[in-house]
N, C-alpha and C positions, 0 to 999 in steps of 0.2 A: 504494499499499500504506500501511497505517496507520503503520507505523514509519518510513516514508520511505527504506527500503532496497529497491531494485528488484533482482529476481533477474536473472541474466544469460540469454541465450538457451539456453546449454547446460543450465542448471538446469531451465528450462522444458521443453526438448525431452526431457530425461532423466526427467522426471516424468509424461510423458504416457502414457496407456494405449494410445494409437493408435501403430501402427508409423510410423516416419519414416526415410526414406532420403534423403541428400543426394548427388546425383550431379553430375558435371561434364558438359561438352558431349559427350564421348565415352561417356557413360553409365556411367562407372566410379564405384563407390561410394566416397564420401569420409567418410561418417558414417552410423552406424546406431544409433538409440536403443535402449535395453534392450528395448522391446517388439518392435522389428524383429529384433533378435538372437534373441529367444525364438521369434518366428514362424518364422524361417528356420533355427533350430537351429544358429547359427553365432556365433562370437565376433566382436566388432568388428575384432580383428586379422585374422581370416581373410576378413572381408568387404571390408576396405579395399583398394581398387584392383581389385576384382572387377567386370568389365563386366557389364551387364545385357544379356540376349538381345534 
């Protein structure tokens, strides 16, 4: 970046228009960016820990 300040991963993931879910080995959700929350119509708080089918 021109200013020499690099954004952190959270800033990048939060600014994406694509949905991103981060899951553990058991497929439980540990992170959902705003696009994923909107797509799933759920808050990050409700999604956290929810297992994927």
